[in-house]
N, C-alpha and C positions, 0 to 999 in steps of 0.2 A: 838102277834101271837106266837103259840107254836114253840119250837125248832124242826126243821125238819132235821133229820140226816139220811143219807144213809149208810147202811152197804155195805161191799164187794167191795170197790174200790181195784183194784188189781186182782180181779177174772179173768177178761178178758178185752182185749183192747177195744172192742166195748162197754162193760159195763162202763168202765172207762170214755169214752168220753161222754156217756150219762150223767153220774153223773157230770162231769165237766161242760157240757152245762147247766144243771139244776142249778148248783151253780152260774155260771156266769149270768144266768137269774134271780138270787135271788129267785129261787123256793126251794132251799135247803140252810140250814145254815151250813152244814158241812158234813163230811164223815169220816168213819174209814177205815184204809188201811190194807189190807192183804199183808204184805211185801213178795216179792218174786223176782226172777231174771228176770221176763218177763215184768215188768212194763216199759213202754216207758219213756225215760228220758224227752221227751218233755211234756208228761202228768204230770210228777212230777213237772216240772217247772211251769206249769199252776196251779197246786194245791198249790205250795208254794206261788205263787202270790196271790191266793185267801186267803190263810192263813194270809198273811201280811195285807190284806184288812179287816180281821176280822172273816173269816170263821173258824169254829172249825175243826181241823184235828186230829183224834184219831188213836189208834192202835187197829185193829181188831184181837185180839189174836186168833190164829188158831192152833188147835191140831187135826183136823179131815179131812181137805180138802187138798188133794195132789195138790201141785203147784210147778212150777219150782224153785229149790233151797230150797224147804221146805220138807225135807225127813222124819222128825219125826212126823208121824201122827198115830192115833189109832182109832179103831172103837168106836162109842159112848158107846156100851155095856161095853167095857173095861174101859173107863174113868169113867163110872158110877158105876162100880162094887164095892160093899162095902168092900169085902175082900181085904186085902193088896196084891199087886203084887210087887215082888222084883224089885226095880229099877225104877218103873214107875214114882213115884213122883219126883225122882231126874232127870229123863230124861225129864219130862214135865217142871220142873223148868228151866232146861238148855235151852229148846226150847223157853220158854217165855222170858228168859233173852236175848237169841240170837235175837229174833224178836224185842225186845226193842232196842238193839244196832243197828240193821239194820234200824229201823225207824230213829234213831238219825243220822245215816250216810246219809240217804236220805234227811232229813229235817233240820238237824243242831241243833235240840233241842228235848227234851222229848215230848211225845204226850200231846195234850190238854186233852185227856181223854182216858180211856181204855174201850173196850167192848169185846165180844167174839163171834166167829163164832159158831152158834148153841148154843149160851149162855154158852159155855164151861167154861167161867170164873166164873160161878155160881155153877159149880159142887162141891160137898162137898170136894173132894180131890184137886180141883184146886183153889177154892176161897182163901184159905190161901196163896197159891203161888202168885196169882194175887195181893193180898194185900201187898206182900213184894216187888213188883216191884218199881222202882224209880218213884217218882211223883214230878212234878213241883209245885210251890206255889199255883197255881189256878187250878190244875188238879183235875179230878173227875173220878169216875168209874160208869158204867151204872148198874142199878138195874131194870130188866124188870118186874116191879110190879106196876100196877096202884094203886094210893093212896087211892081211894074210892071203896066201894063195887059196886056202880053203874058203875064206870069205868071198874072194873074187869068183870062185867056182860056184858057190851058192847063189850069188847075185846074177851070174850069167845064166844059171839054170832058171832062175825066177824071171829075169828080164830079157833073155834072148841075146842074140848076137850083137844088137845095137850097143850093148854094154862094152864091147871090145874097143871101138874107136873112142868112146867116152873115157874109158880108163886110160887109154894111151894119151889122149889130150890132157887128162888130169895129171898124169905122171910128169908131163913136161911143164904144165902150169905150176905144179907143186914146187919145182925148182925155181921158177920165176918168183913165186911168192916168198919162199924161204930166203932167197938172195936179197929180197927187199926188206927182210926182217919182220915179216908178218907171221902171226900165229895162225896155225891151221888145225883142223880137227885131226885127232889121232887115228880114227877109224871111221868107216863109212859103210852104210848099207841102204837098200831101198830101191834098187832097180827092179822094175816090174813091167810086164806087158800091159801097158795102160790102154791098149786097144782091145783087150780081151778081159772082160769082167770075170769070167770063170777062172782064168789064170790068176787074177788078182786075189780072188777069194781063196784060191788054193795056196798061194805062196806067201801072201803078206803075213798070216799068222806064224808061218815058219820063220820068216825073217825077224819078226818081233821077238820070237822066243829064243833065238840063237845069238842075241847080241848082249854085250856087257856094258858097263857104265862108261867105258871110253868111246863108245860108238855113237855116231850121229846117224839117225835114221831119217832119210828123206821121204816125205809123205805128200800125197795129193788128195786129201779129202775134199768133198764138196757136195753139190746138189745136182743130180741128173736133170732137174727141171730148169736149171738156170739157162737163160737164153744165150749166154756167152760161154763158149767151150773152146778148148784148144784143139787145133788140127792134130789128128793122130791119137787123140785120147777119146775113148768111148765115154760118153756122159755117165753111163751106169758104173764105170770103174770108180769114179769119184764117190758115188753113193756107196759102193761096196767098201771102200776104204773107211768112210765115215762109220758105217755099221760095225765093221770089225774093231775100230778104235773105241767106239762106245761100249762094245761088249768086252774089250780086253781088260785083264786084271790090272789094277793099279797097285804098284809096289811102293 
């Protein structure tokens, strides 16, 4: 079965507990954590127990989502701007380093992998910084790029045209990561129209059914009732993903 990984643990307490329940039910193989001051210590303990049992727990690098204790955030347009901005790279590098240290303080070791909120780790100015973070011997970094043209087409049908620039950024970042000697995922899937719950309900089962053991599937399950949500994501979409995953066959 493909590796099913949830983004956004740490976004909100109701989201966190949905992700934990899915992991405990073996519907997810791991999650990436947005470190911040509001995560419940009991939820961290549950996640640490799951990690000891074999779940993948990564660091969801965050430069765009304001969360308790996470002051350094920027608009996407600023992070993607090609012209240099004085101090931005240094400030972003400091933020990424701080997040890594906070992860270690929570979990006692480096992340099993890195990925990025809104794929920020693949931005041209951020990818070299992400490549310089400390990595354990088996750690890897996510590249959101399906390995085949058929996989890319399926994900574009499921996720819409926003997938095109993400895949282009990922292709460039992939070269940065490989030059740095990092391990990356062999295949990828999981682009969805997260602003459209009906589309999520239609396409997520198809993406889950068409992937093999080499594929990493990006997921965003959660609770529509959580007070904290992401801009551009319909709260109901997270609930749809959770329902689909709970109902999915475990192989």
